[in-house]
C-alpha positions as CSV (number, residue, x, y, z in Angstrom):
1,M,-13.5,5.9,29.6
2,P,-9.8,4.1,30.0
3,D,-7.5,5.7,32.8
4,W,-4.7,5.5,29.9
5,V,-3.9,7.5,26.7
6,Y,-3.5,5.6,23.6
7,T,-1.7,7.2,21.0
8,P,-1.9,5.2,18.2
9,N,1.3,5.8,16.5
10,C,3.5,5.7,19.2
11,R,5.5,2.2,19.4
12,I,5.6,0.7,23.0
13,P,9.3,-0.3,23.4
14,G,10.5,-4.1,23.8
15,G,10.1,-5.1,27.2
16,Q,7.2,-2.8,28.3
17,Q,3.8,-4.1,28.5
18,L,0.5,-2.7,27.3
19,P,-1.8,-1.2,30.4
20,S,-3.4,-4.1,32.6
21,G,-6.4,-5.7,30.4
22,I,-5.4,-4.4,26.8
23,K,-4.6,-6.3,24.0
24,R,-2.8,-5.7,20.9
25,Y,-4.4,-7.2,17.8
26,A,-3.2,-7.1,14.0
27,A,-5.3,-7.7,10.9
28,V,-4.4,-7.7,7.1
29,V,-7.3,-6.1,5.3
30,Q,-7.9,-5.6,1.8
31,Y,-9.9,-3.2,0.0
32,D,-11.2,-0.9,-3.5
33,G,-10.3,2.4,-2.4
34,S,-12.1,4.0,-5.6
35,T,-14.9,5.5,-3.0
36,F,-12.5,6.8,-0.6
37,C,-10.3,9.9,0.2
38,G,-7.5,7.5,0.8
39,F,-7.0,5.2,3.9
40,Q,-6.3,8.1,6.6
41,K,-9.3,9.4,8.5
42,Q,-10.5,12.8,7.0
43,T,-13.2,15.0,7.7
44,H,-14.3,15.8,4.6
45,S,-14.7,12.7,3.0
46,P,-15.2,8.8,3.6
47,S,-12.0,6.7,4.1
48,V,-11.0,3.6,4.9
49,Q,-9.7,4.3,8.2
50,A,-12.9,5.4,9.2
51,E,-15.1,2.4,7.9
52,L,-12.5,0.2,9.7
53,E,-12.7,1.6,13.3
54,R,-16.6,1.7,12.7
55,A,-16.9,-1.8,12.5
56,L,-14.1,-2.9,15.3
57,S,-15.7,-0.7,17.5
58,Y,-18.7,-2.5,17.1
59,V,-17.5,-5.7,17.5
60,A,-14.9,-4.5,20.6
61,D,-18.3,-3.0,21.9
62,A,-16.1,-0.2,22.8
63,P,-14.1,2.8,20.4
64,V,-11.2,1.5,18.6
65,I,-8.5,3.8,16.9
66,L,-6.2,1.9,14.5
67,S,-2.7,2.2,12.9
68,C,-2.2,1.1,9.3
69,A,1.2,0.0,7.7
70,G,0.9,2.9,4.8
71,R,-1.4,5.6,4.2
72,T,-2.8,4.9,0.5
73,D,-4.0,7.8,-1.3
74,T,-7.1,8.7,-2.8
75,A,-8.5,5.9,-5.1
76,V,-5.7,3.5,-4.3
77,H,-6.0,0.2,-3.5
78,A,-4.7,-2.6,-1.0
79,S,-4.9,-6.6,-1.3
80,H,-2.8,-6.3,1.8
81,Q,-2.6,-3.6,4.0
82,V,-1.9,-4.3,8.0
83,I,-3.0,-2.7,10.9
84,H,-3.1,-2.8,14.5
85,F,-5.4,-1.9,17.1
86,D,-5.5,-2.0,20.9
87,S,-8.7,-3.2,22.8
88,S,-10.0,-4.4,26.3
89,A,-12.1,-6.7,24.5
90,E,-11.1,-10.5,24.0
91,R,-12.2,-11.5,20.9
92,S,-10.9,-14.2,18.6
93,G,-9.5,-13.7,15.1
94,Y,-12.1,-15.1,13.5
95,N,-14.8,-13.1,15.2
96,W,-12.9,-9.6,14.6
97,V,-12.8,-11.3,11.3
98,Q,-16.4,-12.2,10.9
99,G,-17.4,-9.1,12.9
100,A,-15.9,-6.5,11.0
101,N,-16.8,-7.7,8.0
102,S,-20.7,-8.1,8.7
103,Q,-20.3,-4.4,9.3
104,L,-18.2,-3.4,6.8
105,P,-18.9,-2.0,3.0
106,N,-18.5,-4.4,-0.1
107,S,-15.3,-2.5,-0.7
108,I,-13.1,-3.4,2.3
109,A,-13.0,-6.6,4.0
110,L,-10.5,-8.2,6.8
111,L,-8.7,-11.2,5.8
112,W,-7.4,-12.3,8.9
113,A,-6.9,-10.7,12.6
114,D,-5.2,-12.4,15.7
115,E,-3.8,-11.2,19.2
116,I,-0.1,-10.0,18.6
117,E,2.7,-9.1,20.5
118,G,2.5,-5.6,22.5
119,D,5.4,-4.0,20.8
120,F,4.4,-4.7,17.3
121,H,3.4,-1.5,15.1
122,A,2.0,-1.9,11.7
123,R,4.2,0.9,10.2
124,H,6.9,0.8,12.4
125,S,7.6,-3.1,12.5
126,A,8.1,-3.0,9.0
127,T,10.9,-3.9,6.8
128,S,9.5,-3.9,3.4
129,R,6.5,-2.8,1.3
130,T,5.6,-4.3,-2.0
131,Y,3.2,-2.3,-4.8
132,R,1.6,-3.6,-7.7
133,Y,0.6,-0.9,-10.6
134,V,-1.7,-2.9,-13.3
135,M,-1.7,-1.6,-16.8
136,A,-4.2,-2.3,-19.6
137,A,-3.2,-0.6,-22.9
138,G,-4.9,-0.9,-26.1
139,N,-7.3,1.5,-28.6
140,A,-10.5,1.0,-26.2
141,R,-10.6,1.8,-22.6
142,P,-11.6,-1.1,-20.5
143,A,-15.6,-1.3,-19.3
144,I,-14.8,-3.9,-16.6
145,L,-12.5,-3.1,-13.8
146,A,-12.6,0.4,-14.9
147,D,-11.5,1.5,-11.6
148,G,-9.0,-1.3,-11.1
149,V,-6.8,-0.8,-14.0
150,T,-5.2,2.2,-15.4
151,W,-6.1,2.6,-19.3
152,V,-2.9,3.5,-22.3
153,K,-4.1,4.2,-25.1
154,F,-1.4,2.6,-27.2
155,P,0.9,-0.5,-27.0
156,L,3.8,-0.3,-24.1
157,D,6.9,-1.8,-25.0
158,A,7.2,-4.4,-21.7
159,Q,11.1,-5.4,-22.7
160,V,12.6,-1.5,-22.3
161,M,10.4,-0.9,-19.4
162,Q,12.1,-3.8,-17.8
163,D,15.4,-2.7,-18.6
164,A,14.7,0.7,-17.0
165,C,13.6,-0.6,-13.8
166,Q,17.1,-1.6,-13.5
167,Y,17.8,2.1,-12.4
168,L,16.0,2.0,-9.8
169,L,17.6,-0.3,-7.5
170,G,19.7,0.3,-4.5
171,E,19.4,2.8,-1.9
172,Q,19.5,6.3,-3.5
173,D,17.7,9.6,-3.5
174,F,13.8,9.7,-5.2
175,S,13.5,13.3,-5.4
176,A,12.6,13.0,-9.0
177,F,10.1,11.1,-8.3
178,R,8.6,12.6,-4.7
179,G,5.4,14.3,-5.0
180,S,5.0,18.0,-3.4
181,G,3.9,18.5,0.0
182,C,5.9,15.2,1.3
183,Q,6.4,15.4,4.8
184,S,9.7,12.5,5.0
185,L,12.6,13.9,6.3
186,S,14.5,12.1,3.5
187,P,14.3,11.5,-0.1
188,F,16.3,8.5,0.0
189,R,14.7,4.5,-0.3
190,N,16.0,1.4,-0.6
191,V,14.4,-0.6,-3.2
192,T,15.0,-4.2,-3.4
193,A,13.1,-5.1,-6.4
194,A,11.5,-3.5,-9.6
195,N,10.3,-5.5,-12.4
196,I,7.7,-5.8,-15.2
197,Y,5.5,-8.2,-16.0
198,Q,2.7,-9.4,-19.1
199,C,0.0,-10.9,-17.8
200,G,-2.2,-11.8,-20.7
201,Q,-3.6,-8.2,-21.6
202,L,-2.3,-6.9,-18.8
203,L,1.5,-5.4,-17.6
204,V,1.9,-5.0,-14.0
205,F,5.0,-3.2,-12.4
206,E,5.8,-4.3,-9.2
207,I,8.4,-2.5,-6.9
208,T,9.5,-3.6,-3.4
209,A,11.4,-1.1,-1.0
210,N,11.9,-0.3,2.8
211,A,9.6,2.6,2.3
212,F,8.0,5.1,0.0
213,V,8.4,8.9,-0.7
214,L,4.7,10.8,-1.3
215,H,3.6,9.5,-4.8
216,M,6.5,7.5,-5.7
217,V,5.2,4.5,-7.0
218,R,2.6,6.5,-9.7
219,N,6.1,9.1,-10.3
220,I,8.2,6.2,-11.6
221,V,5.1,4.5,-13.7
222,G,3.8,7.9,-15.4
223,S,7.8,8.0,-16.2
224,L,8.2,4.0,-17.3
225,M,5.3,4.5,-19.4
226,E,7.2,7.4,-21.3
227,V,9.9,4.8,-21.8
228,G,7.4,2.2,-23.1
229,L,5.8,4.5,-25.4
230,G,9.3,5.0,-27.1
231,R,9.3,8.6,-26.0
232,Q,12.8,8.1,-23.7
233,Q,15.4,5.5,-23.4
234,P,15.5,3.6,-20.6
235,H,18.6,5.6,-19.3
236,W,16.6,8.2,-18.9
237,I,15.3,6.8,-15.7
238,K,19.1,6.5,-14.4
239,Q,19.4,10.6,-15.5
240,L,16.0,11.6,-13.6
241,L,17.5,10.3,-10.0
242,I,20.6,11.6,-10.8
243,D,19.3,15.5,-11.5
244,G,16.8,14.6,-8.7
245,D,14.3,17.5,-9.8
246,R,10.4,16.3,-10.3
247,R,10.3,19.3,-12.8
248,Y,12.1,16.7,-15.4
249,S,10.3,13.5,-14.9
250,A,6.7,12.4,-16.5
251,A,3.5,13.3,-15.0
252,T,2.0,11.3,-12.1
253,A,0.5,8.0,-13.2
254,P,-3.7,8.1,-12.2
255,P,-4.3,5.9,-8.6
256,N,-6.7,3.5,-9.9
257,G,-4.1,1.1,-11.1
258,L,-2.0,1.2,-7.8
259,Y,-2.2,-1.6,-5.0
260,L,-0.3,-2.1,-1.7
261,V,-0.1,-5.9,-2.0
262,D,2.5,-7.0,0.4
263,V,3.8,-5.6,4.1
264,K,6.9,-7.8,5.5
265,Y,7.8,-8.2,9.2
266,P,10.1,-9.8,11.2
267,Q,9.1,-13.6,11.6
268,Q,8.2,-13.2,15.1
269,F,5.5,-11.4,14.5
270,A,3.6,-14.1,12.4
271,I,2.0,-12.0,10.3
272,P,0.5,-14.1,7.2
273,R,2.4,-14.4,4.0
274,L,-1.2,-14.2,1.5
275,P,-1.1,-14.0,-2.1
276,R,0.0,-10.8,-2.9
277,G,-3.0,-9.7,-5.5
278,P,-5.2,-8.3,-6.3
279,L,-7.6,-11.4,-6.8
280,F,-7.7,-11.2,-10.9
281,L,-4.1,-11.2,-10.9
282,P,-2.3,-15.0,-10.6
283,N,-0.6,-15.8,-7.7
284,Q,2.9,-15.8,-9.4
285,L,3.9,-13.4,-12.0
286,Q,6.8,-14.3,-14.8
């Protein structure tokens, strides 16, 4: 065992060094969350973190503990999750990727890995995160990608949903879309982009913010669906934000349509900007 104590959620301030012989690595991870209790390691259910730590420990030939950019919930997916971990093992990015992927289940894969500056932190260094929520509207439920999209039985009006998105922009109190049990000290978040895209038979909601409160995206989508179904007008979203009461907004949308698709960092860290995904969507939505 090393003679130093590693705390994965503690960022090393700029100018300080990792313990001698220890390197920090970053990686971009993709996963289908359908069979996991979420990203964070749990004692009662399989998690993405536990699988990644097991695989990376195999490559390092020593225990590995990691941190992520965002702890996705049960059954939520990611096409671009970012992690970091420290290790005394000297491995190339290629070796981390190929070695870990040989040990991971088919539902998890490393896309990229490399050594990175010691003050990088997957969560604290991130400047924004982007999620996509994928919906399939129609009379019959989809059999293909059943765990990868959310089925909405009735047609959705994409234009009125787009009109409602404008009220989400800017820094404001998102208590109306904050899940119970949220441990964040503040309900304020800064949303820099929110849009609805029609992609063949699919409807995609994309949102970018500095951070998100618990269940924020799924709670927003639940309310946008009410607008798209004609049960509420677009300005209802504005009123929900003003009232700041979760009881007045719609039910939480299912998790299976939700993907973490991008995490942005300062250029100095050189984290690659990969296509946002998921894989079945075009690189650029319109």
